[in-house]
LUMLOMAR-126239 format. One record per residue: x negated, y, z of N, C-alpha, C, O, CB in turn; residue in three letters; chain; residue number from 1. Coordinates in steps of 0.1 Angstrom, whole numbers, plus 5000, padded with zeros to 4 digits. Atoms other than C-alpha are relative to their C-alpha. Glycine has a CB too. Example, Ala and Ser with C-alpha at 12.3 -4.5 7.8 and 13.67 -1.06 7.14 Angstrom:
2
REC  n.px  n.py  n.pz  ca.px  ca.py  ca.pz  c.px  c.py  c.pz  o.px  o.py  o.pz  cb.px  cb.py  cb.pz  tivex  roba  doti
REC  4991  4988  5000   4877   4955   5078  4991  5012  5000  4981  5012  5007   5010   5000   5012    ALA     A     1
REC  5009  4989  5000   4863   4989   5071  5008  5011  5008  5003  5022  5009   4996   5005   4986    SER     A     2
This chain:
232
REC  n.px  n.py  n.pz  ca.px  ca.py  ca.pz  c.px  c.py  c.pz  o.px  o.py  o.pz  cb.px  cb.py  cb.pz  tivex  roba  doti
REC  4997  4986  5004   5173   4995   5038  5012  5005  5008  5012  5017  5012   5002   5001   4985    MET     A     1
REC  4987  4996  4993   5208   4996   5054  4997  5003  5015  5004  5012  5021   5011   4990   4998    LYS     A     2
REC  5002  4998  4986   5195   4993   5089  4990  5011  5004  4991  5018  5013   4995   4987   5007    SER     A     3
REC  5010  4990  4997   5164   5015   5087  5003  5014  4994  4999  5024  4999   4986   4995   4995    GLU     A     4
REC  4997  4988  5007   5177   5041   5062  4988  5009  4998  4988  5021  5002   5011   5007   5007    LEU     A     5
REC  5011  4992  5003   5143   5053   5051  5002  5011  4990  5011  5009  4981   4988   4991   4996    PRO     A     6
REC  4999  4990  5010   5139   5085   5032  4994  4996  4987  4999  4999  4976   4994   5013   5005    ASP     A     7
REC  5007  5006  5012   5115   5067   5009  4997  4986  5004  4992  4983  5015   4987   5008   4996    ILE     A     8
REC  5004  5014  4998   5110   5030   5005  4990  4996  4989  4994  4997  4977   5012   4990   5001    LEU     A     9
REC  5010  5004  5010   5079   5016   4988  4998  4985  5001  4996  4979  5011   4986   5007   5002    CYS     A    10
REC  5002  5014  5001   5077   4980   4976  4988  4996  4992  4985  5003  4982   5013   4993   4995    LEU     A    11
REC  5011  5005  5008   5047   4961   4963  5002  4985  4997  5008  4978  5005   4986   5002   5007    GLN     A    12
REC  4999  5014  5005   5044   4928   4944  5014  4996  4998  5019  4986  5002   4993   4990   5010    GLU     A    13
REC  4986  5002  5003   5079   4931   4931  5002  4988  4990  5012  4981  4990   5006   5012   4995    THR     A    14
REC  5001  5011  5010   5070   4907   4902  5011  5000  4989  5009  4994  4979   5002   4987   5007    LYS     A    15
REC  4989  5000  5009   5103   4914   4885  4998  5008  4987  4991  5019  4987   5013   5005   5007    ALA     A    16
REC  4999  4992  5012   5108   4926   4849  5013  5007  4999  5023  5003  5006   4997   4990   4987    ARG     A    17
REC  4987  4992  5001   5135   4951   4838  5012  4991  4997  5023  4993  5003   4999   5010   4989    PRO     A    18
REC  4988  5008  5003   5157   4924   4823  5005  4991  5011  5015  4985  5010   4996   4992   4987    GLU     A    19
REC  4996  5008  4988   5157   4905   4856  5007  5007  5011  5013  5001  5020   4988   4993   5005    GLN     A    20
REC  4995  4991  4989   5170   4934   4877  5014  5004  4996  5017  5011  4987   4991   5012   5002    LEU     A    21
REC  4987  4995  5001   5207   4939   4881  5002  5014  5005  4993  5018  5013   5010   4990   5007    GLU     A    22
REC  4999  4986  4996   5220   4974   4885  5002  5001  5015  4998  5011  5021   5013   5006   4994    LYS     A    23
REC  4998  5000  4986   5229   4965   4921  4987  5001  5008  4986  5005  5019   5008   4988   5005    GLU     A    24
REC  5013  4999  4994   5192   4963   4928  4992  5013  4997  4984  5017  5005   4991   4988   4996    LEU     A    25
REC  5007  4988  5004   5180   4994   4910  5008  5013  5004  5002  5023  5005   4998   5000   4985    THR     A    26
REC  4992  4988  4996   5209   5017   4920  5007  4998  5013  5019  4994  5013   5010   5003   4988    SER     A    27
REC  4995  5002  4987   5214   5014   4957  5003  5014  5006  4993  5020  5011   4990   4992   5009    ILE     A    28
REC  4996  4986  4995   5233   5046   4968  4996  5001  5015  4998  4992  5022   5015   5003   4998    ALA     A    29
REC  5002  4987  5008   5221   5071   4979  4986  5001  4994  4981  5012  4992   5002   5012   5009    PRO     A    30
REC  5013  5000  5005   5187   5061   4965  4999  5000  4984  5008  4994  4978   4992   4988   5005    TYR     A    31
REC  5004  5002  5013   5171   5065   4931  4987  4992  5000  4979  4993  5009   4997   5014   4992    GLU     A    32
REC  5012  5009  5000   5145   5039   4921  4992  5002  4988  4996  5005  4977   5004   4985   5002    SER     A    33
REC  5010  4999  5011   5114   5040   4900  4991  4987  5001  4987  4983  5011   4991   5013   5002    TYR     A    34
REC  5007  5013  5001   5095   5009   4888  4988  5000  4991  4989  5007  4981   5010   4989   4995    TRP     A    35
REC  5012  5001  5008   5061   5001   4874  4999  4985  4998  4995  4977  5007   4987   5006   5005    HIS     A    36
REC  5000  5014  5003   5062   4967   4857  4986  4995  4995  4978  5003  4990   5010   4996   4989    TRP     A    37
REC  5012  5006  5006   5033   4944   4849  5003  4994  4986  5014  4990  4984   4994   4989   5009    ALA     A    38
REC  4998  5006  5013   5028   4933   4813  5002  4985  5001  5010  4979  4994   4988   5002   4991    ASP     A    39
REC  4999  5014  4998   5025   4897   4826  5012  4997  5008  5014  5003  5019   4987   4994   5007    LYS     A    40
REC  4987  5004  4993   5058   4881   4837  4997  4994  5013  4987  4986  5015   5008   4991   4991    LYS     A    41
REC  5001  5006  4986   5062   4872   4874  4987  5005  5007  4982  4997  5015   5000   4986   4998    GLY     A    42
REC  5013  4996  4994   5031   4893   4884  5001  5014  5004  5006  5023  4998   4989   4998   4989    TYR     A    43
REC  5003  4987  4995   5023   4923   4905  5013  5008  5000  5024  5003  5003   4990   5007   4991    SER     A    44
REC  4988  4991  5000   5047   4953   4902  5002  5008  5013  5000  5003  5023   5012   4992   4996    GLY     A    45
REC  4996  4992  4988   5057   4982   4925  5013  5007  4997  5016  5009  4985   4988   5010   5003    VAL     A    46
REC  4988  4992  5002   5089   5001   4931  5001  5010  5012  4997  5007  5023   5012   4991   5000    ALA     A    47
REC  4998  4990  4990   5097   5033   4950  5015  5005  4999  5020  5008  4989   4991   5012   4997    THR     A    48
REC  4986  4995  4999   5132   5042   4962  5000  5013  5008  4993  5014  5018   5009   4989   5007    TYR     A    49
REC  5000  4987  4993   5139   5078   4972  5014  5006  5002  5022  5004  4993   4991   5010   4993    THR     A    50
REC  4988  4994  4998   5168   5096   4988  5001  5013  4992  5012  5016  4986   5003   5003   5015    ARG     A    51
REC  5001  4988  5007   5158   5129   4973  4992  4998  4987  4981  4992  4988   4994   5012   5009    GLN     A    52
REC  5007  5002  5012   5148   5130   4937  4986  5007  5000  4985  5019  5004   5008   5006   4988    LYS     A    53
REC  5013  4994  5000   5110   5136   4934  4999  5011  4989  5007  5012  4979   4989   4990   4997    PRO     A    54
REC  5002  4989  5010   5097   5167   4915  4994  4993  4987  4997  4999  4976   4990   5010   5006    LEU     A    55
REC  5006  5007  5012   5078   5143   4892  4996  4986  5004  4993  4983  5016   4987   5008   4995    ASN     A    56
REC  5004  5014  4998   5071   5105   4889  4991  4996  4989  4994  4997  4977   5012   4991   5001    VAL     A    57
REC  5010  5005  5010   5040   5090   4872  4998  4985  5003  4993  4982  5014   4987   5008   5001    GLN     A    58
REC  5002  5015  4998   5040   5052   4868  4988  4995  4993  4988  4985  4986   5013   4993   4995    CYS     A    59
REC  5013  5005  5005   5004   5048   4859  4989  5008  5006  4991  5019  5011   5000   5001   4984    HIS     A    60
REC  5011  4993  4996   4969   5058   4868  4993  5007  4988  4986  5017  4989   4989   4991   5006    LEU     A    61
REC  5006  4994  5012   4960   5067   4832  4988  4992  4995  4980  4997  4987   4997   5014   5002    GLY     A    62
REC  5011  5009  5003   4935   5038   4829  5006  4987  4995  5012  4980  5002   4990   4998   5012    VAL     A    63
REC  4993  5011  5006   4946   5011   4805  4998  4987  5007  5007  4979  5008   4996   4999   4985    GLU     A    64
REC  5003  5013  4994   4929   4982   4822  5007  4998  5013  5008  4986  5018   4985   4998   5002    ARG     A    65
REC  4993  5001  4988   4947   4989   4854  5015  5002  4998  5023  4995  5005   4996   5011   5010    PHE     A    66
REC  4986  4997  5001   4980   5002   4842  5009  4988  4995  5021  4988  4997   5002   5012   4990    ASP     A    67
REC  4993  5012  5004   4990   4969   4825  5004  4991  5011  5012  4982  5008   4992   4993   4990    GLY     A    68
REC  4996  5009  4989   4992   4953   4859  5010  5006  5009  5014  4999  5019   4987   4996   5008    GLU     A    69
REC  4988  4994  4992   5019   4976   4873  4997  5002  5014  5004  4996  5023   5011   4991   4998    GLY     A    70
REC  5004  5000  4987   5001   4986   4904  5002  5014  5007  5000  5015  5019   4985   4997   5001    ARG     A    71
REC  4999  4987  4994   5008   5023   4910  5012  5008  4996  5016  5008  4984   4987   5008   4997    VAL     A    72
REC  4990  4989  5003   5037   5048   4912  4996  5012  5008  4994  5011  5021   5014   4995   5004    ILE     A    73
REC  5004  4987  4994   5027   5084   4920  5013  5009  4999  5017  5013  4988   4988   5007   4993    ILE     A    74
REC  4988  4991  5000   5057   5105   4931  4996  5013  5007  4991  5013  5018   5012   4993   5007    SER     A    75
REC  5003  4987  4994   5054   5142   4938  5013  5006  5007  5023  5007  5001   4995   5010   4989    GLU     A    76
REC  4989  4995  4991   5076   5156   4966  4996  5015  5004  4985  5019  5002   5002   4991   5012    HIS     A    77
REC  5002  4986  4997   5079   5191   4979  4988  5003  5009  4980  5012  5007   5013   5006   5007    ARG     A    78
REC  5011  4998  4991   5054   5187   5007  4988  4991  4999  4979  4992  5007   5006   4999   5014    ASN     A    79
REC  5011  5009  5001   5032   5159   4996  5001  4992  4986  5011  4992  4980   5000   4990   5011    PHE     A    80
REC  5000  5009  5011   5022   5135   4968  4998  4986  5006  4990  4984  5014   4988   5003   4990    VAL     A    81
REC  5000  5014  4994   5029   5098   4975  4995  4990  4989  5000  4990  4978   5014   4996   5004    LEU     A    82
REC  5005  5011  5008   5009   5070   4960  5005  4986  5006  5001  4983  5017   4984   5000   5000    PHE     A    83
REC  4995  5014  4996   5027   5036   4962  4991  4990  4992  4992  4990  4980   5015   4998   4997    ASN     A    84
REC  5010  5007  5007   5000   5011   4955  4999  4985  5004  5001  4982  5016   4986   5006   5003    VAL     A    85
REC  5003  5014  4997   4995   4973   4952  4986  4997  4995  4984  4996  4983   5011   4991   4993    TYR     A    86
REC  5015  5002  5003   4957   4968   4953  4998  4986  4995  5004  4977  5000   4991   5004   5012    PHE     A    87
REC  5003  5013  5005   4942   4939   4934  4995  4991  5011  4989  4995  5021   4990   5000   4988    PRO     A    88
REC  5006  5011  4992   4933   4906   4951  4987  4996  4993  4987  4994  4981   5009   4988   5002    ASN     A    89
REC  5013  5003  5006   4896   4897   4946  4996  4985  5001  4985  4982  5000   4990   5008   5006    GLY     A    90
REC  5004  5014  4997   4898   4860   4954  4998  4991  4988  4994  4979  4990   5011   4994   5009    GLN     A    91
REC  5001  5009  5012   4898   4847   4918  4987  4999  4994  4985  4993  4983   5010   5004   4990    MET     A    92
REC  5014  5000  5005   4861   4852   4913  4994  5013  4999  5000  5024  5002   5000   4993   4986    GLY     A    93
REC  5008  4988  5000   4834   4878   4907  5006  5010  4991  5006  5022  4994   4986   4997   4995    ASP     A    94
REC  4994  4990  5010   4852   4894   4877  5012  5007  5007  5013  5019  5005   5005   4993   4988    GLU     A    95
REC  4988  4994  4994   4884   4900   4897  4996  5009  5012  5002  5019  5015   5010   4990   5005    ARG     A    96
REC  5005  4992  4989   4864   4912   4927  4995  5014  4995  4998  5024  5001   4989   4993   5007    LEU     A    97
REC  5005  4988  5006   4847   4938   4905  5011  5009  4995  5011  5021  4996   4990   4998   4988    GLN     A    98
REC  4988  4993  5005   4881   4947   4890  5006  5008  5012  5010  5019  5011   5010   4991   4994    TYR     A    99
REC  4995  4995  4988   4893   4953   4926  4992  5013  5004  4998  5023  5008   5001   4990   5011    LYS     A   100
REC  5009  4989  4996   4863   4975   4934  5002  5012  4991  5002  5024  4996   4986   4996   5001    LEU     A   101
REC  4999  4990  5010   4867   4995   4902  5014  5007  5002  5015  5019  5000   4999   4995   4986    ASP     A   102
REC  4987  4994  4998   4904   5000   4910  5000  5010  5012  5005  5021  5011   5011   4989   5002    PHE     A   103
REC  5002  4992  4988   4895   5014   4944  4994  5014  4996  4998  5024  5000   4992   4993   5011    TYR     A   104
REC  5007  4988  5004   4871   5039   4928  5009  5009  4992  5009  5021  4994   4988   4996   4991    GLU     A   105
REC  4991  4991  5008   4897   5051   4903  5011  5006  5008  5015  5017  5006   5006   4991   4988    GLU     A   106
REC  4989  4994  4992   4924   5055   4929  4995  5011  5009  5002  5021  5011   5006   4989   5008    LEU     A   107
REC  5006  4989  4992   4901   5075   4952  4999  5013  4992  5002  5023  4997   4987   4995   5006    ILE     A   108
REC  5002  4988  5009   4893   5098   4923  5013  5007  4997  5014  5019  4998   4994   4996   4987    ALA     A   109
REC  4987  4994  5003   4930   5103   4915  5006  5007  5012  5012  5017  5011   5010   4989   4996    ALA     A   110
REC  4996  4993  4987   4938   5111   4952  4992  5012  5002  4998  5023  5006   4999   4990   5012    CYS     A   111
REC  5008  4989  4998   4909   5134   4954  5004  5012  4991  5003  5024  4996   4985   4997   4998    ASN     A   112
REC  4996  4989  5009   4921   5154   4924  5012  5007  5005  5013  5019  5004   5003   4994   4986    GLN     A   113
REC  4989  4994  4994   4954   5160   4941  4997  5009  5012  5002  5020  5013   5011   4990   5004    ARG     A   114
REC  5004  4992  4989   4938   5172   4972  4992  5013  4996  4994  5024  5001   4991   4992   5010    VAL     A   115
REC  5007  4988  5006   4915   5195   4952  5009  5010  4994  5006  5022  4994   4989   4996   4990    GLN     A   116
REC  4990  4991  5006   4946   5209   4936  5009  5007  5011  5018  5014  5008   5009   4992   4991    ASP     A   117
REC  4993  4994  4989   4958   5219   4971  5012  4992  5006  5019  4997  5014   5005   5013   4996    GLY     A   118
REC  4989  5009  4995   4983   5190   4977  4996  4992  5012  4984  4989  5014   5005   4992   4988    ARG     A   119
REC  5001  5010  4989   4988   5168   5007  5003  4987  4994  5012  4986  4985   5009   5003   5012    LYS     A   120
REC  4999  5013  5006   4985   5131   4999  5003  4989  5010  4997  4989  5021   4987   4997   4992    VAL     A   121
REC  4998  5012  4992   4999   5099   5013  4998  4988  4991  5003  4988  4979   5015   5000   5006    ILE     A   122
REC  5002  5012  5007   4987   5065   5001  5005  4989  5008  5001  4987  5020   4984   4998   4997    ILE     A   123
REC  4994  5011  4993   5007   5035   5011  5000  4987  4992  5000  4988  4980   5014   5003   5005    CYS     A   124
REC  4999  5013  5008   5008   4998   5002  4991  4989  5006  4986  4990  5017   4997   5002   4986    GLY     A   125
REC  5008  5011  4997   4991   4965   5003  4986  5002  4995  4984  5001  4983   5006   4986   4994    ASP     A   126
REC  5014  4997  5004   4954   4973   5003  4992  4987  4997  4981  4988  4991   4993   5008   5011    PHE     A   127
REC  5007  5013  5002   4944   4936   5002  4986  4999  5006  4978  4992  5002   5000   4997   4986    ASN     A   128
REC  5013  5001  4993   4915   4943   5025  5002  5004  5015  5009  5014  5018   4990   5010   4994    THR     A   129
REC  5000  4997  4986   4912   4942   5063  4987  5008  5003  4976  5004  4998   5000   4987   5009    ALA     A   130
REC  5011  4991  4999   4888   4970   5074  4990  4996  5011  4978  4994  5009   5005   5014   5003    HIS     A   131
REC  5009  5003  4988   4874   4961   5109  5004  4987  5006  5014  4981  5003   5002   5011   5010    ARG     A   132
REC  4997  5013  4993   4872   4930   5131  5013  5000  5007  5020  4990  5008   4989   4998   5010    ASP     A   133
REC  4987  4999  4993   4902   4943   5150  5012  4997  4991  5023  4995  4996   5001   5013   5007    ILE     A   134
REC  4989  5000  5009   4923   4941   5119  5003  4986  4995  5011  4984  4986   4996   5008   4988    ASP     A   135
REC  4997  5014  5003   4923   4903   5116  4997  4991  5011  4988  4994  5019   4993   4995   4987    LEU     A   136
REC  5001  5008  4988   4926   4874   5140  4986  4993  5001  4980  4992  5012   5010   4989   5000    LYS     A   137
REC  5013  5008  5000   4894   4855   5129  4990  5006  4991  4988  5001  4980   5003   4985   4996    ASN     A   138
REC  5009  4993  5009   4869   4879   5115  4987  4992  4996  4984  4992  4984   4995   5013   5006    PRO     A   139
REC  5012  5008  5003   4838   4856   5117  5003  4989  4990  4995  4987  4981   4994   4995   5012    ARG     A   140
REC  4996  5011  5009   4856   4828   5099  5003  5005  4986  5003  4997  4977   5011   4992   5006    GLU     A   141
REC  4996  4995  5013   4866   4851   5071  4990  5010  4994  4994  5017  4984   5014   5007   5002    ASN     A   142
REC  5009  4990  5005   4835   4872   5065  4995  4998  4986  4990  5007  4980   4988   5002   5010    GLU     A   143
REC  5005  5003  5013   4827   4854   5033  5012  4998  4990  5011  4992  4980   4992   4988   5000    ASN     A   144
REC  4988  5002  5008   4863   4855   5020  5005  5014  4995  5004  5024  5002   5011   4994   5009    ARG     A   145
REC  4995  4987  5005   4877   4882   4997  5012  5004  5008  5021  4997  5011   5004   4998   4985    SER     A   146
REC  4990  4994  4991   4898   4905   5017  4993  5005  5013  4998  5014  5020   5011   4991   5004    GLY     A   147
REC  5008  4996  4989   4871   4909   5043  4985  5000  4997  4977  5000  5006   5003   4991   5013    PHE     A   148
REC  5014  4999  5004   4839   4910   5023  4994  5013  5004  5001  5023  5003   4998   4997   4985    LEU     A   149
REC  5006  4987  4997   4814   4937   5033  5002  5010  4989  5004  5022  4992   4985   4998   5003    PRO     A   150
REC  4999  4991  5011   4816   4952   4998  5014  5006  4999  5016  5017  4995   4995   4993   4987    ILE     A   151
REC  4986  4995  5001   4854   4955   5000  5002  5009  5012  5008  5020  5010   5009   4988   5001    GLU     A   152
REC  4999  4991  4989   4852   4970   5035  4993  5013  4998  4998  5023  5004   4995   4992   5013    ARG     A   153
REC  5007  4988  5003   4827   4995   5023  5009  5009  4991  5008  5022  4992   4987   4997   4993    GLU     A   154
REC  4992  4992  5008   4853   5007   4998  5010  5008  5009  5014  5019  5007   5008   4992   4990    MET     A   155
REC  4992  4993  4990   4876   5015   5028  4992  5011  5007  4998  5021  5010   5007   4990   5009    LEU     A   156
REC  5009  4990  4994   4847   5033   5044  4999  5012  4991  5000  5024  4995   4986   4994   5003    ASP     A   157
REC  5001  4989  5010   4844   5053   5012  5013  5008  5000  5012  5021  4999   4996   4995   4986    LYS     A   158
REC  4987  4993  5000   4881   5061   5012  5001  5010  5012  5004  5021  5010   5011   4989   5001    PHE     A   159
REC  4999  4992  4988   4879   5074   5048  4990  5012  4999  4993  5023  5003   4998   4992   5013    LEU     A   160
REC  5011  4990  5001   4846   5093   5041  5004  5011  4990  4999  5022  4990   4987   4994   4996    ALA     A   161
REC  4996  4991  5010   4864   5110   5012  5010  5010  5005  5015  5019  4998   5006   4993   4988    SER     A   162
REC  4991  4990  4994   4887   5128   5036  5014  4995  5003  5023  5002  5005   5001   5012   4992    GLY     A   163
REC  4987  5006  4997   4915   5103   5044  5000  4993  5013  4989  4990  5018   5004   4990   4989    TYR     A   164
REC  4999  5005  4987   4928   5089   5076  5009  4988  5000  5020  4988  4994   5005   5011   5010    VAL     A   165
REC  4992  5012  4998   4941   5054   5084  5009  5004  5012  5005  5003  5024   4991   4987   5003    ASP     A   166
REC  4992  4994  4990   4971   5067   5103  5003  4991  5012  5002  4995  5024   5014   5004   4994    VAL     A   167
REC  4998  5009  4989   4979   5036   5124  4988  4999  5009  4989  5000  5021   5004   4986   4995    PHE     A   168
REC  5012  5001  4991   4943   5032   5136  4996  5013  5006  4991  5013  5017   4988   4995   4991    ARG     A   169
REC  5002  4987  4994   4940   5069   5142  5009  5002  5012  5004  5007  5023   5003   5011   4990    HIS     A   170
REC  4991  4999  4989   4970   5068   5165  4998  4989  5011  5000  4992  5023   5015   5000   4995    LEU     A   171
REC  5001  5011  4991   4963   5034   5180  4987  4993  4998  4986  4982  4993   5012   4990   4998    TYR     A   172
REC  5014  5005  5003   4925   5028   5180  4997  4986  5006  4989  4980  5000   4990   5010   5006    PRO     A   173
REC  5003  5013  4994   4926   4997   5202  5011  4990  4998  5010  4979  5003   4997   5002   5015    GLU     A   174
REC  4988  5009  5001   4960   4982   5192  4997  4989  4990  4993  4991  4979   5012   5008   4997    LYS     A   175
REC  5001  5011  5009   4959   4947   5178  5013  4996  4995  5022  4992  5002   4993   4988   5007    VAL     A   176
REC  4988  5003  5006   4987   4942   5154  4998  4998  4985  4990  5004  4979   5011   5012   5002    GLN     A   177
REC  5002  5004  5013   4990   4926   5120  5012  5002  4991  5023  5004  4996   4996   4985   4999    TYR     A   178
REC  4989  4998  5010   5011   4930   5088  5001  4989  4990  5011  4989  4982   4998   5014   4993    SER     A   179
REC  4999  5011  5009   5004   4898   5069  4995  4988  5007  4985  4988  5014   4991   5003   4987    TRP     A   180
REC  5004  5014  4995   5002   4861   5077  5001  4990  4989  5011  4991  4981   5010   4996   5012    TRP     A   181
REC  5000  5011  5010   4994   4832   5055  5012  4991  5002  5016  4989  5014   4987   4992   5000    SER     A   182
REC  4989  5009  4998   5023   4809   5048  4995  4986  5005  5003  4978  5009   5007   4998   4986    TYR     A   183
REC  5005  5013  4996   5000   4780   5057  4999  4999  5015  4998  5009  5022   4986   4998   4993    ARG     A   184
REC  5003  5003  4986   4997   4764   5091  5007  5008  5010  5002  5011  5021   4985   5001   5002    THR     A   185
REC  4991  4992  4990   5025   4784   5108  4992  5012  5005  4993  5015  5017   5004   4991   5011    ARG     A   186
REC  5008  4989  4995   5002   4814   5109  5008  5011  5007  5003  5017  5016   4992   5006   4988    ALA     A   187
REC  4992  4989  4994   5030   4839   5116  5005  4996  5014  5004  5004  5023   5012   5004   4991    ARG     A   188
REC  4995  5004  4987   5044   4819   5145  4989  5000  5010  4992  5003  5022   5006   4985   4999    ALA     A   189
REC  5012  5000  4991   5009   4817   5160  4993  5014  5000  4983  5016  5007   4990   4989   4996    ARG     A   190
REC  5005  4986  5001   5002   4854   5151  4985  5000  4996  4977  5007  5001   5001   5007   5013    ASN     A   191
REC  5013  5000  5006   4971   4845   5131  5001  5008  4987  5003  5003  4977   4994   4985   4998    ILE     A   192
REC  4997  4991  5011   4973   4875   5109  4989  5010  4996  4978  5009  5002   5012   5008   5003    GLY     A   193
REC  5009  4989  5004   4956   4904   5091  5008  5013  4999  5020  5013  4996   4994   4996   4986    TRP     A   194
REC  4994  4987  5002   4964   4941   5090  4994  5005  4986  4982  5009  4986   4997   5010   5011    ARG     A   195
REC  5005  4996  5014   4961   4949   5052  5009  5009  4994  5007  5013  4982   4998   4987   4992    ILE     A   196
REC  4990  4990  5006   4991   4972   5047  4998  5013  5008  5000  5013  5020   5015   4994   5001    ASP     A   197
REC  5004  4988  4994   4983   5008   5054  5007  5012  4995  5013  5012  4985   4985   5002   4998    TYR     A   198
REC  4997  4986  5005   4993   5044   5053  4987  5008  5002  4982  5009  5014   5012   5006   5008    PHE     A   199
REC  5011  4991  5000   4963   5066   5045  5006  5014  4997  5015  5015  4988   4988   4996   4991    TYR     A   200
REC  4996  4986  5003   4968   5104   5045  4988  5009  4999  4978  5006  5005   5010   5006   5010    VAL     A   201
REC  5011  4990  5000   4946   5133   5035  5000  5008  5013  5010  5009  5019   5002   5009   4987    SER     A   202
REC  5001  4994  4987   4933   5152   5065  5009  5012  5001  5014  5016  5012   4986   5005   5002    ARG     A   203
REC  4991  4988  5000   4954   5183   5055  5015  4996  5003  5023  5004  5005   4999   5008   4988    ASN     A   204
REC  4986  5006  4997   4985   5160   5061  5001  4996  5014  5013  4993  5019   5003   4989   4990    MET     A   205
REC  5000  5007  4987   4975   5148   5095  5009  5007  5011  5016  5000  5019   4986   4999   5006    LEU     A   206
REC  4992  4993  4991   4993   5175   5115  5015  4998  4998  5023  5001  5007   4997   5015   5000    ASP     A   207
REC  4986  5003  5003   5026   5165   5098  5005  4987  5004  5017  4984  5003   5002   5002   4985    ASP     A   208
REC  4996  5013  4996   5025   5130   5111  5005  4998  5014  4999  5004  5023   4988   4990   4998    ILE     A   209
REC  4994  5003  4987   5047   5119   5140  4996  4987  5005  4993  4985  5017   5015   5002   4999    GLU     A   210
REC  5004  5013  4995   5040   5082   5142  4998  4990  4988  5002  4994  4976   5012   4994   5009    ASP     A   211
REC  5002  5011  5010   5031   5050   5122  5001  4987  5008  4994  4984  5017   4986   5001   4993    CYS     A   212
REC  4997  5013  4992   5045   5016   5133  5000  4989  4990  5003  4990  4978   5013   5001   5007    THR     A   213
REC  5000  5013  5007   5042   4980   5121  5012  4992  5005  5013  4990  5017   4987   4992   5002    ILE     A   214
REC  4988  5006  4996   5076   4963   5121  5000  4985  5000  5005  4979  4991   5012   5005   4991    LEU     A   215
REC  5003  5014  5000   5066   4928   5131  5013  4991  5001  5013  4980  4997   4992   4996   5011    ASN     A   216
REC  4988  5007  4998   5102   4918   5139  5008  4997  4987  5017  4989  4986   5009   5007   5010    GLU     A   217
REC  4993  5001  5013   5113   4921   5102  4994  4989  4992  4982  4990  4989   5001   5013   4993    ILE     A   218
REC  5005  5011  5007   5109   4888   5084  5005  5000  4985  5011  5010  4981   5004   4987   5007    GLU     A   219
REC  4996  5001  5014   5116   4876   5048  4989  5000  4990  4991  4999  4978   5009   5011   4997    GLY     A   220
REC  5011  4999  5008   5081   4878   5035  4988  4996  5008  4989  4994  5020   4997   5015   4994    SER     A   221
REC  5012  5002  4992   5045   4869   5044  4994  5013  5005  4985  5013  5013   4989   4993   4991    ASP     A   222
REC  5003  4987  4995   5041   4907   5049  5012  5005  5009  5023  5000  5007   4997   5010   4989    HIS     A   223
REC  4988  4992  4993   5062   4929   5073  4998  5014  4996  4987  5019  4992   5000   4997   5016    CYS     A   224
REC  5001  4986  5004   5070   4965   5067  4991  5008  5010  4990  5005  5021   5014   5006   5000    PRO     A   225
REC  5007  4989  4992   5049   4995   5079  5007  5013  4998  5011  5016  4987   4985   5001   4996    VAL     A   226
REC  4992  4988  5001   5067   5027   5087  4991  5013  5003  4984  5012  5013   5012   5000   5009    ALA     A   227
REC  5006  4987  4997   5054   5063   5086  5011  5010  5003  5020  5012  4995   4991   5005   4988    LEU     A   228
REC  4990  4989  4996   5073   5091   5104  4993  5013  4998  4983  5016  5004   5004   4997   5014    PHE     A   229
REC  5005  4987  5003   5068   5126   5092  5009  5010  5008  5021  5009  5008   5000   5004   4985    ILE     A   230
REC  4992  4990  4992   5078   5156   5113  5010  5007  4991  5007  5010  4979   4990   5011   5006    LYS     A   231
REC  4990  4994  5007   5110   5172   5102  4996  5015  4996  5004  5022  4990   5014   5000   5008    ASP     A   232
C-alpha cells in the first residue's frame, strides 16, 4: 500500500474475524476500510480500503446462502460502482460446484441491475476460473479440474455476453501472464500459473480505462496483485 498508494485497494480471502484485527490494520491513514466477514472462522472474507469515502457501501448480495461466506463488498463511488468479490472454489464436489455457478448467476444479476440504473460498474477479485487456454500454463492437463471446467468457463462467457469486458485481455489479447501459482512443486519459480484474478467493467466504463496490469514482481501470497488505472 505504501509503495503503490492505490486510490482503492481490494483484498480477497482475508479470513480474519473482527476480533483478530488490530486498529493498525483497519485504520491505515489516509484509508477507510470496509470488511465482509464469513460466519465460519478462518474462511473467505473480503476487504476494501478507499482514500475517498464511498457514497454507499453494501457488504452483502442480499442472498442468505451467499452472504454468510463473506464474499462481496459493493461500494458506490461518484463515477462507478465497485464490486470486490471472492468467488467460490468448486473443487470440493458437485454441491460446491453448483454453489459456485449459482453465485456467478446472482452476481451477474446484481451487476446488471446497476447498469440498468445507469451506473458504470467495475468487478474485481479472485474469480477462481481461468477463461481461455491462454490463461493457464497447462490447459489440457486441467480441463477436468474445477477452475477450468467447461461449465465454469461458460459462466465467464455469460458474464462477457451480458455486456462486460475483461480489461486485461481486451488490452492485451495475446499476452501470456498469470496471477496465481500453486504452492506445490515450485510453480511460481517455474511460472506454471493461472490467470484467475480479473477486472471486468461494464461497456459504458471502457472509455474511462487507461490500463490494466498484473504485478508479478510482488510476492507474499500465491496470488499477485492486479491493477486497474482509470483516467483522471
